[in-house]
ROKOLSE-239421 format. One record per residue (C-alpha): x, y, z negated; residue number from 1. Coordinates in pm, 1 decimal. Each point is the difference from the previous one (the first is absolute). Layout:
residues N
        x        y        z num
        X        Y        Z NUM
...
end
This chain:
residues 662
        x        y        z num
   4840.6   -511.7    715.3   1
    -98.3   -336.5    -41.3   2
   -216.1   -101.6    324.5   3
   -363.0    -46.6    -14.5   4
      1.5   -352.1    152.2   5
    223.6    -51.9   -343.0   6
   -250.2    102.2   -237.4   7
   -256.2   -163.3    188.6   8
    215.7   -349.7    -18.3   9
    -29.6    125.5   -380.0  10
   -346.8    -92.7    -72.6  11
    -37.8   -307.4    275.2  12
    329.9   -198.5   -207.5  13
   -118.3    150.0   -331.7  14
   -387.1   -142.2     71.3  15
     88.5   -324.8    212.6  16
    251.5   -102.7   -300.8  17
   -276.6     49.1   -267.1  18
   -251.6   -170.4    186.6  19
    237.8   -316.6     15.1  20
    102.1     39.1   -378.2  21
   -335.5    -10.1    -76.1  22
    -81.5   -279.1    256.6  23
   -325.7    198.9     20.4  24
    -85.4    317.8    201.4  25
    -66.4    155.5    351.6  26
    351.6    143.6    116.6  27
   -124.2     38.1    403.4  28
   -211.4    370.8    -80.3  29
    278.7    141.4   -164.6  30
    280.4   -100.6    225.1  31
   -192.6    170.8    250.3  32
   -142.5    289.6   -113.6  33
    332.2     77.3   -152.0  34
    125.1    274.1    302.4  35
   -367.3    148.1    -91.0  36
     47.5    -10.3   -358.6  37
    386.7    181.4     19.4  38
   -133.1    307.9    240.7  39
   -309.8     40.2   -258.0  40
    158.7    -44.0   -329.8  41
    338.5    178.2     83.7  42
   -154.0    304.3    243.3  43
   -348.7     44.5    -86.5  44
    -39.1   -120.6   -355.4  45
     -4.3    286.9   -241.0  46
     13.7   -238.8   -372.0  47
    183.5     18.3   -321.2  48
     83.0   -347.7   -134.8  49
    106.2    189.8   -344.0  50
   -332.6     75.8     14.5  51
   -270.5   -227.2    168.5  52
   -303.5    190.7   -125.8  53
     81.8    337.0    129.4  54
   -345.4    168.3     84.0  55
    144.9     98.8    339.4  56
    169.6   -276.1    100.3  57
    -70.9   -163.1    374.3  58
   -217.8   -311.6    -61.6  59
    124.8   -322.4    155.4  60
   -221.1   -315.4     42.1  61
     90.8   -320.6    102.8  62
   -362.6   -157.9    135.2  63
    213.4   -316.8    132.8  64
     58.0    -72.4   -408.9  65
    133.0   -361.9    129.1  66
    276.9    216.7    116.4  67
    101.9     95.5   -359.2  68
    388.3    -60.9     28.7  69
    -35.9    294.0    241.4  70
    -53.8    277.6   -258.9  71
    182.0   -178.1   -293.7  72
    289.6     28.0    277.6  73
    -97.0    334.8     70.9  74
    -86.1    124.7   -394.5  75
    383.8   -204.6    -99.0  76
    205.5    195.6    295.5  77
   -124.1    331.4   -113.5  78
     30.5      1.6   -350.1  79
   -317.5    -81.4   -203.8  80
     17.2   -176.3   -277.7  81
     -5.8   -342.9    149.5  82
    386.7   -165.6    -53.4  83
    122.6   -285.6    245.1  84
    -65.5   -254.1   -266.9  85
   -365.1     81.3     39.4  86
     40.4    -44.8    386.1  87
    180.6   -399.4   -124.2  88
   -295.9     -4.0   -184.7  89
   -285.0     32.3    265.0  90
   -321.0   -184.4    -18.9  91
    127.1   -179.6   -378.5  92
   -200.0     41.8   -310.7  93
     32.8    343.1   -197.5  94
    232.1    175.4    270.3  95
    -73.3    377.8    166.8  96
    -31.3   -173.4    333.0  97
   -315.5   -233.8     28.4  98
   -158.0   -196.6    291.7  99
   -217.2    323.2     69.7 100
    109.6    342.2    -72.0 101
   -173.2    119.7   -319.1 102
    -26.8    363.2    -87.3 103
     -4.6    -81.1   -379.5 104
    344.1   -191.7     16.6 105
    192.3    164.8    254.7 106
    135.3    344.8    -27.5 107
    -76.4    163.2    316.4 108
   -250.7   -199.2    131.0 109
   -269.4    207.1     32.2 110
   -338.9   -311.5     57.6 111
    -31.4   -343.4    -47.0 112
    -14.7   -166.7    308.0 113
    -17.5   -392.7    180.1 114
   -415.2      7.9    125.4 115
    117.5    126.6    323.8 116
   -221.5    365.4     87.3 117
    -32.9     80.9   -298.2 118
    378.4    167.6    -73.4 119
   -147.2    226.5    341.7 120
   -307.2    133.0   -199.8 121
    205.2     61.9   -296.9 122
    147.6    201.6    232.5 123
   -309.7    196.4    127.6 124
    -82.7     29.1   -353.1 125
    305.9    213.7    -99.2 126
    -14.8    189.5    263.1 127
   -340.3    130.1    -18.2 128
     94.9     72.0   -398.8 129
    288.5    172.5    139.5 130
   -204.1    225.8    235.5 131
   -217.9    138.6   -279.4 132
    211.1     11.1   -231.7 133
    179.9    292.7    188.8 134
   -296.3     95.3    125.0 135
   -131.8     63.2   -409.8 136
    384.1    138.5   -117.1 137
    208.4    117.0    222.3 138
      9.2    356.4     98.2 139
    156.5    259.3    220.5 140
    363.1    -48.6     13.1 141
    -63.3   -279.3   -235.9 142
    -26.1   -348.9    154.7 143
     24.6   -218.0   -327.3 144
   -136.2   -275.2    212.6 145
    149.4    -95.4    318.3 146
    121.0   -312.2    107.3 147
    -14.2   -275.4    209.4 148
   -165.2   -393.2    -57.4 149
    184.5   -274.8    214.3 150
   -130.8   -325.0     35.0 151
    138.7   -329.0    144.4 152
   -240.2   -197.3    144.2 153
      7.7   -381.2    227.2 154
   -240.6   -124.6    207.4 155
   -145.4   -187.4   -302.9 156
    -73.0    295.7   -125.2 157
   -227.5    175.0    323.5 158
   -162.9   -370.5     15.8 159
   -153.6     45.6   -297.7 160
   -363.3    150.9    -10.5 161
    121.4    302.9   -261.3 162
    256.3    142.7    235.8 163
   -323.8     69.1    237.9 164
   -192.3    177.2   -328.6 165
    292.9    214.1   -129.1 166
    168.2     91.9    361.6 167
   -360.9    107.5    129.3 168
    -23.4    190.7   -256.5 169
    328.8    109.3    -68.3 170
    -14.0    164.2    382.5 171
   -337.5    203.4    -72.1 172
    148.4    151.4   -272.4 173
    304.3    101.9    183.6 174
    235.6   -105.5   -271.2 175
    309.7    189.9    206.8 176
    265.5   -128.4   -266.2 177
    -51.1   -359.6     17.2 178
    250.3   -176.8    192.9 179
    -43.4   -381.0     77.9 180
    260.0   -219.1    167.8 181
   -123.2   -324.5    141.1 182
    244.5   -224.3     30.7 183
   -156.9   -179.2    314.2 184
    259.3   -350.0     10.3 185
   -255.9   -225.4    156.7 186
     62.3   -307.5   -258.8 187
   -202.8    -76.3   -323.4 188
     -3.5   -328.1   -160.2 189
   -168.0   -192.1    240.5 190
    192.0    118.4    294.6 191
    -23.3    293.0    260.3 192
   -313.9    174.9    -42.2 193
    -59.9     23.7    322.5 194
   -233.6   -257.9    -30.3 195
   -252.0    136.5   -245.6 196
    145.1    380.6     -2.1 197
    -57.8    104.6    323.6 198
    -91.2    401.8    -86.6 199
     85.6    316.0    167.8 200
     76.7    136.4   -306.2 201
    159.7    354.2    123.3 202
   -353.4     50.5    158.8 203
   -157.9   -166.6   -326.6 204
    140.1    317.9   -169.0 205
    -23.4    225.7    220.2 206
   -405.4    -20.7    -58.2 207
     33.4     36.4   -314.5 208
    141.6    348.8     42.6 209
    393.6    -79.7    -19.1 210
    282.4    136.2    111.3 211
    212.4   -275.7    122.0 212
    318.0   -131.2    121.6 213
     17.3   -325.8    165.1 214
    287.7   -178.2    151.7 215
    254.0     87.4   -223.1 216
    349.2   -184.0    -42.1 217
    -37.3    -56.9   -358.8 218
    393.7   -140.1     26.2 219
    104.0    404.8    179.3 220
     71.7    221.3   -331.3 221
    -14.0    290.7    271.5 222
   -365.8   -117.1    144.8 223
   -131.5    -80.9   -354.0 224
    147.6    324.1    -95.6 225
   -196.3    189.0    236.8 226
   -279.9   -182.3    -58.1 227
      5.4     60.0   -364.0 228
      2.9    363.1     63.0 229
   -297.9     64.5    227.4 230
   -150.6   -210.8   -244.1 231
     94.3    296.8   -261.2 232
    -98.1    239.0    240.7 233
   -331.5    -78.8     88.5 234
   -171.5    158.4   -317.5 235
   -361.2    -71.3    139.9 236
    -42.3   -321.9     64.5 237
    210.0   -291.8   -180.2 238
    270.5   -216.7    184.2 239
      1.0   -343.7     98.9 240
    356.0    -98.4    197.6 241
     10.5   -368.6    136.6 242
    338.4    -94.3     -1.4 243
     86.4   -336.9    159.0 244
    257.9   -175.6   -200.7 245
    125.9   -354.1    -48.4 246
   -104.5   -203.9   -285.7 247
    311.6   -109.3   -192.3 248
    270.6    196.0    212.2 249
    344.9   -139.7    -60.1 250
   -110.9   -368.7     30.2 251
    112.7   -163.7    279.8 252
   -262.6   -283.6     -1.3 253
   -287.9    143.0   -219.6 254
    -29.0    366.8    128.5 255
   -301.0     46.9    174.0 256
   -144.2   -344.0   -127.4 257
   -243.0    -63.1   -273.2 258
    276.3   -207.5   -161.7 259
    124.9    338.8    -98.1 260
   -336.8    103.6   -172.8 261
    -36.3   -153.8   -313.5 262
    286.8   -256.1    -91.0 263
    400.9     71.7    -89.0 264
    235.4    -10.0    274.4 265
    176.1   -293.3   -139.0 266
    391.2     48.2    -48.3 267
     71.6   -137.0    338.5 268
   -198.5    307.2    141.0 269
    113.4    275.3   -232.1 270
    356.2    -63.9    109.6 271
    -64.9     21.9    381.9 272
   -216.8    314.0   -100.9 273
    317.8    167.1   -188.4 274
    206.6    -79.5    329.2 275
   -275.6    132.0    198.2 276
    -55.4    337.6   -131.4 277
    395.8     41.1    -94.8 278
    -75.6      3.2   -398.1 279
    288.6   -222.4   -150.6 280
    -58.7     85.3   -344.5 281
   -130.4   -290.4   -280.4 282
   -326.8    -38.7    -92.1 283
   -142.8    312.8   -211.8 284
    329.8    166.6     99.1 285
    -17.5    366.3    104.3 286
    266.2    222.3     87.8 287
     14.5    315.1   -223.9 288
    -22.0    173.4    353.0 289
   -330.1   -110.0     72.0 290
   -146.1     57.9   -342.9 291
    165.2    396.4     87.8 292
   -212.9     18.5    324.1 293
   -281.9   -145.7   -170.2 294
      3.8    245.6   -357.4 295
   -258.7    214.6    -17.2 296
     39.1     97.4   -396.9 297
    157.5    340.9    116.4 298
   -247.5     83.6    272.7 299
   -287.8    -96.5   -248.1 300
    124.5    185.1   -274.9 301
     46.4    314.7    238.0 302
   -353.5    -85.2    159.1 303
   -160.0     37.2   -316.9 304
    176.9    261.9   -153.2 305
   -148.5    197.9    303.7 306
   -306.9    -86.8    -84.8 307
     30.9     99.9   -375.1 308
    173.1    316.4     82.8 309
   -339.4     84.7    210.2 310
   -225.9   -143.1   -228.2 311
    141.8    202.9   -245.4 312
    -82.2    330.2    209.4 313
   -310.3   -154.2     38.0 314
    -94.7    -23.5   -397.9 315
    135.1    360.1    -18.2 316
   -245.3    128.2    213.2 317
   -293.6   -253.7    -31.1 318
     30.2   -116.9   -382.1 319
   -367.3   -118.3    -93.7 320
    -25.0   -209.0    390.1 321
    383.2   -121.5    -91.8 322
   -100.5   -141.1   -382.6 323
   -330.2   -174.2    202.0 324
    264.0   -160.2    240.4 325
    221.8   -156.3   -282.8 326
   -306.6   -116.2   -159.4 327
   -200.3   -140.2    311.0 328
    382.7   -215.4     47.1 329
     -7.6    -71.4   -344.2 330
   -311.5   -164.2     -6.5 331
   -111.3    152.3   -331.3 332
   -356.9    140.2    -12.8 333
    -87.1    340.8    -59.0 334
    -25.4    135.3   -403.4 335
   -317.1     27.5    -19.0 336
   -127.0   -327.1    180.8 337
    -60.9   -202.3   -298.2 338
   -233.5    289.3   -175.8 339
   -172.5     20.7    293.5 340
    -35.7   -321.2    110.9 341
   -148.4   -125.3   -332.9 342
   -215.6    314.3     39.8 343
   -135.7   -107.3    292.4 344
    -63.2   -378.6   -158.3 345
   -218.0    161.5   -273.8 346
   -208.1    188.8    227.7 347
    -51.6   -311.5    250.1 348
    -98.2   -151.9   -336.5 349
   -248.8    269.6   -104.3 350
   -119.7     16.4    365.4 351
   -158.4   -371.6    -38.3 352
    -69.7     -8.6    379.1 353
   -125.7   -371.4    117.7 354
    230.6     89.4    359.8 355
    184.6   -289.2    196.4 356
    405.5     12.8    -70.6 357
     87.6     69.8    313.0 358
   -172.2    351.7    -65.2 359
    143.8    -21.4   -315.4 360
    331.6    -47.4    156.9 361
    -55.2    316.1    174.7 362
    -71.1    203.5   -254.4 363
    318.8   -114.6   -222.0 364
    192.4    150.7    307.8 365
   -216.0    314.4     39.4 366
    124.2     11.2   -375.7 367
    301.3   -125.9     42.3 368
     96.9    149.0    362.3 369
     23.2    376.6    -93.2 370
    305.1    -87.7   -296.9 371
    180.3   -196.8    231.7 372
    142.1    128.7    328.3 373
    236.2   -314.6     52.7 374
   -333.9   -203.6     75.5 375
     18.3    -93.4    309.3 376
   -301.9   -244.7    107.9 377
   -187.4   -149.1    324.2 378
   -226.7   -316.4    116.2 379
    -42.8   -185.0    246.1 380
   -265.1    165.6    207.7 381
   -227.8    -62.1   -320.0 382
     42.7    329.4   -146.2 383
   -416.6     87.0    -22.3 384
    -23.3   -366.4   -135.2 385
    344.2    -23.7   -241.8 386
    -47.8    352.2   -137.8 387
    364.9     94.8     66.8 388
    -97.2    328.3    102.1 389
      3.6    258.8   -283.1 390
    -80.8    391.0     40.6 391
    361.0     87.9    -12.8 392
    105.4   -242.6    320.3 393
    130.1    117.0    289.1 394
    139.7   -203.5    309.4 395
    368.8    -38.4     95.1 396
    -79.1     -4.7    324.3 397
   -136.8    331.9     23.1 398
    208.1    176.8   -296.0 399
    352.4   -146.6    -68.4 400
    -73.7     93.4   -348.8 401
   -289.7   -191.8    -64.0 402
    -80.8   -291.5   -226.0 403
   -172.8   -253.4    188.1 404
     46.2   -250.7    294.4 405
   -286.1   -146.3    162.5 406
    173.4   -289.0     95.8 407
   -215.5   -145.5    244.2 408
   -109.0   -404.8      4.1 409
    366.7    -88.2   -122.6 410
    -64.2   -130.9   -323.3 411
    363.8   -192.0     27.4 412
    149.7    309.4    136.3 413
   -152.8    221.1   -232.1 414
    152.3   -212.1   -285.5 415
    345.3    -18.6     78.9 416
     22.1    339.5    110.1 417
   -114.3     85.4   -324.7 418
    282.6   -199.6   -158.7 419
    265.0    212.1    254.6 420
   -221.9    352.7   -233.8 421
     76.2   -142.3   -349.3 422
    310.6   -140.6    113.6 423
     87.7    365.5    113.3 424
    -75.6    181.8   -300.1 425
   -192.6    335.7    -85.0 426
   -358.0   -173.3     56.3 427
   -241.6   -219.2   -197.4 428
   -166.5   -134.0    302.0 429
   -335.1   -217.9     86.1 430
   -142.9   -178.9    230.9 431
   -364.5   -118.1     37.9 432
   -222.3   -291.2    167.9 433
   -244.8   -241.1    -87.6 434
     98.2   -271.7   -248.1 435
    -23.9   -288.9    261.8 436
    285.0    132.3    252.2 437
    260.5     25.0   -248.4 438
     63.0   -340.8    126.7 439
     54.9    237.6    340.5 440
    244.8    186.5   -245.5 441
    164.9   -356.3   -227.6 442
    374.2     25.9     98.1 443
     32.8    370.3    -15.7 444
   -194.3    -12.7   -363.0 445
    238.5   -289.8    -94.9 446
    323.3    219.4     66.8 447
   -150.3    240.9   -172.4 448
      7.1   -188.2   -309.2 449
    319.9   -160.4     82.7 450
    160.4    367.7      1.7 451
   -162.5    119.9   -277.2 452
    -90.8    282.2    180.3 453
   -335.2    241.1   -143.7 454
   -288.3     39.6    176.6 455
   -361.1    -44.9     32.0 456
   -204.4   -247.5    210.5 457
   -362.4    136.8    -14.5 458
   -194.5   -302.8     90.3 459
   -389.5     65.4     19.7 460
   -287.8   -202.1     79.9 461
    103.3   -275.6   -236.5 462
   -227.1   -329.5    -46.8 463
   -307.1   -125.6    127.8 464
   -199.3    316.1    -95.9 465
    110.4    124.6    380.0 466
   -282.7   -210.4     95.0 467
   -166.7     57.2    341.1 468
    345.4    -10.4    102.2 469
     63.0   -373.2    -63.4 470
    230.5   -237.8    -59.3 471
    242.7     95.0    264.8 472
     47.4    368.1   -201.7 473
    -53.0   -142.4   -362.8 474
    336.1    -46.1   -218.8 475
    -14.5   -336.1   -209.7 476
    352.6    -97.6    -17.4 477
    160.7    358.3     23.2 478
     32.9    119.2   -355.6 479
    112.1   -374.9   -123.4 480
    262.8     37.8    280.8 481
     80.4    316.0    -71.7 482
     36.2    -59.8   -402.5 483
    187.8   -270.0    144.9 484
    268.0    216.9    130.6 485
    296.2     75.3   -247.7 486
     63.8    366.1    -96.5 487
   -341.7     97.8    161.5 488
   -231.6    162.9   -239.2 489
   -361.9    -61.8     55.7 490
   -278.2    193.0   -128.6 491
   -376.1   -103.3    103.8 492
   -171.8    287.5   -255.6 493
   -373.5    -44.5   -121.5 494
   -128.9    389.8     48.7 495
    114.8    366.9     29.3 496
    169.9     20.1   -313.9 497
    239.8   -365.5     64.8 498
     36.5    158.5    364.6 499
    188.2    327.5   -127.9 500
    246.9   -184.3   -276.2 501
     83.9   -221.3    290.0 502
    106.0    275.0    238.7 503
    170.6    155.9   -298.8 504
    173.9   -305.9    -81.5 505
    129.1    -45.1    399.1 506
    101.7    328.3     11.1 507
    187.9    -25.0   -335.9 508
    171.1   -297.3    135.9 509
    367.3    -50.2    119.9 510
     61.5   -297.3     38.2 511
   -187.9   -199.9    241.8 512
   -374.5     54.2    170.1 513
   -335.1    -17.7    -68.2 514
   -326.2    -81.8    160.3 515
   -305.5    147.6   -115.3 516
   -288.9   -273.9     65.8 517
   -344.6    274.4     57.3 518
   -359.4   -119.3     73.7 519
   -169.4    129.0    269.9 520
   -326.5    -14.3   -224.4 521
   -112.7    239.3   -286.5 522
    142.7   -146.8   -318.6 523
   -179.0     95.0   -327.8 524
    200.5    227.6   -298.9 525
    119.2   -196.2   -319.3 526
    -42.2    204.5   -291.3 527
    327.8    -24.0   -217.5 528
    170.3    182.1   -295.3 529
    307.6    254.1     54.1 530
    194.3   -295.3   -110.2 531
    -87.0   -285.2    159.6 532
      5.2    246.1    331.1 533
    396.3     42.2   -124.2 534
     -7.3   -374.1      7.1 535
    -55.8    -40.0    371.0 536
    362.0     49.8     98.4 537
     66.8   -300.0   -169.6 538
   -124.3   -244.0    311.3 539
   -337.3   -114.6   -226.4 540
   -129.8     56.3   -331.6 541
   -351.7    -64.3   -180.1 542
   -278.1    189.9    196.1 543
   -278.4   -132.7   -250.9 544
     48.3   -180.9   -323.2 545
   -215.4   -123.8   -236.8 546
    -47.7    -85.2   -425.8 547
    251.7   -174.9   -101.7 548
    227.3   -268.9    155.7 549
   -159.1    -92.3    343.7 550
   -124.9   -324.5    141.4 551
     65.6     95.4    349.2 552
    223.0    228.9    192.8 553
   -148.4     83.1    344.8 554
    287.9    150.8    233.2 555
    -97.5    191.5    296.8 556
    168.7    247.9    232.2 557
   -118.8    225.5    250.8 558
   -388.1     13.2    157.0 559
    -72.2   -291.2   -242.7 560
     83.6    119.2   -297.8 561
   -379.6    152.0    -38.8 562
   -117.2   -387.5     21.4 563
    227.2    -70.1   -327.0 564
   -147.2    322.3   -185.8 565
   -401.4   -110.9     94.9 566
     74.1   -371.0    -56.6 567
    157.4    118.1   -340.0 568
   -318.5    195.7    -45.3 569
   -239.1   -329.8     20.5 570
    209.7   -178.9   -210.9 571
     -5.4    272.8   -301.9 572
   -128.5   -132.1   -280.0 573
     80.7   -363.3    131.9 574
    329.9    -21.8     79.3 575
    322.2    198.2   -160.0 576
    169.8    144.3    362.1 577
    255.2    220.0     62.0 578
     59.9    152.3    393.3 579
    349.0     66.0    107.9 580
     45.5    237.1    253.9 581
    361.8   -147.9    238.3 582
     12.7    264.1    191.5 583
    391.3    -86.3     35.8 584
    127.4   -362.7    -36.3 585
    388.3     85.0     18.4 586
     -2.0    271.9   -200.5 587
   -202.1   -195.1   -252.3 588
    220.4   -267.4     66.7 589
    291.3    230.5   -122.1 590
   -128.8    112.0   -348.5 591
    117.6    -72.8   -342.2 592
   -129.3   -364.3    -84.6 593
   -191.7    125.8   -334.4 594
   -216.4    234.6    257.2 595
    -59.4   -273.0    241.8 596
   -119.7   -167.0   -303.3 597
   -162.2    266.2   -151.8 598
   -218.2    -11.8    302.9 599
    -26.3   -374.5    120.9 600
     38.6   -171.7   -364.1 601
    101.5   -385.7    103.7 602
   -217.1   -106.2   -298.9 603
   -311.3     70.1    260.4 604
     15.0   -231.6    252.3 605
   -292.8     29.8    133.8 606
     63.7    267.7    292.8 607
   -162.5     71.5    288.6 608
    151.5    196.4    331.4 609
   -244.9    170.4    304.8 610
    148.6    107.6    292.0 611
    -96.3    -12.4    341.8 612
    272.8   -166.8    164.1 613
    244.7   -272.8    -63.7 614
     15.0   -165.5   -345.4 615
    337.4   -182.2     -7.3 616
    160.0    307.2   -167.1 617
   -231.3     51.4   -278.8 618
     79.4   -376.8   -188.5 619
    298.2    175.0   -186.0 620
   -271.3    181.8   -150.2 621
   -278.5   -260.4   -106.8 622
    217.8   -309.7     -4.3 623
   -149.3   -299.4    211.6 624
   -300.5    -30.2   -238.6 625
   -164.6    388.0     43.3 626
   -202.4     86.9    284.2 627
     68.0    183.3    316.8 628
   -253.4    149.6    211.2 629
    193.7     54.2    307.3 630
     -9.0   -110.5    368.5 631
    123.0   -279.6    175.0 632
   -173.4     37.6    326.4 633
     11.9    285.5    265.3 634
   -269.3    275.1     -6.8 635
   -340.8     76.7    145.6 636
   -131.4    254.2    205.7 637
   -290.1    207.0   -170.5 638
   -106.7    259.4   -260.8 639
    227.5     24.2   -230.3 640
   -225.0    -46.2   -265.1 641
    -90.1   -353.7    157.7 642
    298.7   -146.3     98.8 643
    110.4    106.2   -395.3 644
   -282.6   -230.0   -102.2 645
     33.5   -242.6    237.1 646
    332.9    -83.8    -80.0 647
    -46.5    -25.8   -400.2 648
     72.9    352.6   -108.9 649
   -253.4     67.7   -249.5 650
    -94.2     86.0   -344.1 651
   -144.9   -356.5    -58.1 652
    294.5   -156.0    133.4 653
    213.8    177.5   -245.7 654
   -261.3   -105.1   -248.0 655
     -5.1   -355.6     30.5 656
    377.6    -30.6      6.1 657
      8.1    179.4   -327.7 658
   -219.3   -257.9   -133.2 659
    174.8   -304.6    131.0 660
    308.6     80.2   -129.5 661
   -168.1    133.8   -401.1 662
end
């Protein structure tokens, strides 16, 4: 059998060679964590390289994603579809080995990491998903959901504030199948971290309620194995294993120094590494005996085969549960979904209630929730304001088979945990906070969009309509910046009907996240034909039209649609006005040109947009000659109606804008 050190040295050699070939990257952490990774992957990790999406695999997350050559080496050596040529193309355009791990590019990569701390948060989400799915589907003698979530992290991950948010919650929830391995090498880009990071990390995690294994020699396989086994054996608490390592292990001149962190070692130093670790092979040359020592294809096939046999027996004894399990993991909606969702939308239109869209959102959850057991919601300590709880909501802190997460005041952590839940599969997660606090969650929202993973964000209190709470809480630029995010779908509905449609679209979406921008104040119901209700799904549609060709078009969203309708009424008999409600610009923009032209004909140049937010994104619809009634300042503190009037959101101003163009 190949020596364990030899197996770990293969990771070191591939990592330093790939970084050198790219003349870019981070060799230090892969070289320092190679021994830990070797023990974890060869002695513990249950996975099948031939089927990276096997549902009951252990999850492995590299939170310190700059160490990407570590996971690429592991995937290549253990038998995934990641040939040596891809390692030689590290960080090159269109390779399967990008600078930071990307889950939709590299087979076996569970999540896209790089922004430090977020991989740790994703792992918490995966552990939550594992425990919840297990509680919902496992039956006596049939643990069809039963695996570990492992995450590697570094000093940077622990310095990021998100690590506190998610690890505090993980401890409270007692996520016993989460094992985190801390690469405590004392080095970051700027040098020795003791000058700016002297936390007592073990004490910190013990205070969170974690099981902590301190001061493990990260280069001693026996010590590493004992620590991981202790973590696996601890079922009531998540485990943090603190491993002392040498960054750039094996490098005579750069090992233990920041010089090995984020730069190639150089040809001369690499030659010295080869000599010091006894690796006599050329660049990218791995002996067959080493490949054989790493190969996980046979063991992986056996793991999955055993599980398939168990699931087959489960299917015989619990046929309906098995069918539901497969449906949920596929991401498909129930067969009755479309019919029942349309029925709820029609019912909402008949009621014609004046309610806040945040309340309409709760009504949608109340209707859609019983249809979708895969819903797993939550809020950042604002459930009563976001209206994210419905009558069937059950907190997972009290019932592991529940469907609601009380996240506490942890917006960033909440969004990143939701990403982990979405990546895991089997759930349709949603999470709520005030729109203004989407700023705290911003990078996790971006990561969801980058990964093209579904998930719904319920952002309430959407404008200056927040009133007395003032400009600190009144979002002005947030809706616009969410619209700027590639692959983020944004809906700002004008009433309960549009809100019901927006929720339907969010739940049906499978290639990216959705943000619902919802009001605090009541919104007037708009009258529509059944045909026009159907057109809401196109993102923008004619809400009210005129006889003949319009002289002017007013485009509005959310609470400002009623101003557009009032202005049209006042202009009746003087100016022919069309009102276009545009709840989702991104959905409208991908409609066929013929449809977009039918709604916004080019020859009608007199266009006015009304939205209580910054104006820049609207010029693509108005042109430079149109008018945009929006904001170029922050809000004001005062009753909502007075703030709207003070900042120019009045029927008279809309009328004046139309008259100035025709």
